[in-house]
C-alpha positions in Angstrom: 103.4 46.0 -47.7 100.3 46.4 -49.9 100.2 45.4 -53.5 97.8 47.5 -55.6 95.1 45.8 -57.7 96.6 47.3 -60.8 100.0 45.5 -60.2 98.1 42.2 -59.4 96.2 42.6 -62.7 99.4 43.2 -64.7 101.0 40.2 -63.1 98.0 38.0 -63.8 97.9 39.1 -67.5 101.6 38.5 -67.8 101.3 35.0 -66.4 98.4 34.3 -68.8 100.4 35.6 -71.8 103.3 33.4 -70.8 101.1 30.3 -70.5 99.4 31.1 -73.8 102.8 31.5 -75.5 103.9 28.1 -74.2 100.6 26.5 -75.5 101.1 28.0 -78.9 104.8 26.8 -79.1 103.9 23.2 -78.1 104.2 21.9 -81.7 107.6 23.6 -82.1 108.8 22.3 -78.7 107.5 18.7 -79.1 108.5 18.0 -82.7 107.0 15.2 -84.7 105.2 12.5 -82.7 105.3 8.9 -84.1 104.0 5.9 -82.4 104.8 2.5 -83.9 102.4 -0.2 -83.0 103.8 -3.0 -85.1 106.3 -4.6 -85.6 107.9 -4.9 -82.2 111.7 -4.8 -81.7 113.2 -8.2 -82.3 109.9 -9.7 -83.5 110.2 -13.0 -85.4 107.8 -13.1 -88.3 106.9 -16.0 -90.6 104.7 -14.4 -93.2 105.4 -11.7 -95.7 104.5 -9.0 -96.5 104.9 -7.5 -93.0 102.5 -4.8 -92.0 104.0 -1.7 -90.4 101.4 0.4 -88.6 101.1 3.2 -86.1 100.2 6.8 -85.8 102.1 10.0 -86.7 101.3 13.6 -85.9 102.8 17.0 -86.9 104.8 15.5 -89.8 105.5 17.0 -93.2 108.0 14.4 -94.3 107.4 10.8 -93.4 109.2 7.8 -94.8 109.4 4.0 -94.2 112.8 2.7 -95.3 113.4 5.8 -97.4 110.0 5.5 -99.2 107.4 8.3 -98.6 104.3 7.1 -96.8 101.1 8.9 -95.8 98.8 9.1 -92.9 95.0 9.3 -92.9 93.1 12.2 -91.5 93.4 10.7 -88.0 97.2 10.3 -88.2 97.1 6.5 -88.7 99.4 4.8 -91.2 99.6 1.2 -92.4 102.1 0.0 -95.0 103.2 -3.5 -96.1 106.8 -4.2 -96.8 108.6 -7.2 -98.2 111.3 -8.8 -96.1 114.4 -10.8 -97.0 115.1 -14.1 -95.1 117.0 -13.4 -91.9 117.5 -10.1 -90.1 115.7 -7.0 -91.5 116.1 -3.4 -90.4 113.1 -1.1 -90.6 113.4 2.7 -90.3 110.6 5.2 -89.8 111.7 8.8 -90.4 109.6 11.8 -89.6 110.2 15.5 -89.9 108.0 18.4 -88.9 107.6 21.9 -90.5 110.3 23.3 -88.2 112.9 20.7 -89.3 112.8 18.7 -86.1 113.4 15.0 -86.9 112.5 11.7 -85.3 113.8 8.2 -86.3 112.5 4.9 -85.1 114.5 1.8 -85.9 113.2 -1.8 -85.5 114.9 -5.1 -86.3 112.8 -8.1 -87.2 113.7 -11.6 -88.2 112.0 -13.4 -91.1 112.1 -17.2 -90.5 
C-alpha cells in the first residue's frame, strides 16, 4: 500500500497545526503559576515583620491574606507582613485571565 506525497504533506501539516494549537493554549491549560520561596510550612520565626517572597506568572489578581500585592517585571514578589504571637496562617491567592485559581496556604509560628 503506497501513500501519496500529498497525503503525507496533509498529515504533517495537521500534526504541526495540532502542536501549535497546544503551544498557544499552554497558558489556558496551565493556569497561574506561583512559587513560594519563603516562608516554609511550619516554620518557626522569631522576628517580625515576616518577609513573604517568591515568583508568580500569568496572574491578573494576586493577593496575600486578602491584600492585593504586585510582582516586578520578572515575576518576583516580596512583601512583609506582621504576625501575631503563636500560630499564623498565610494565604497566597492567584487568578489568571481565564478565571483559573491557585491558592497556597502556609502556617508559621511566631515565638
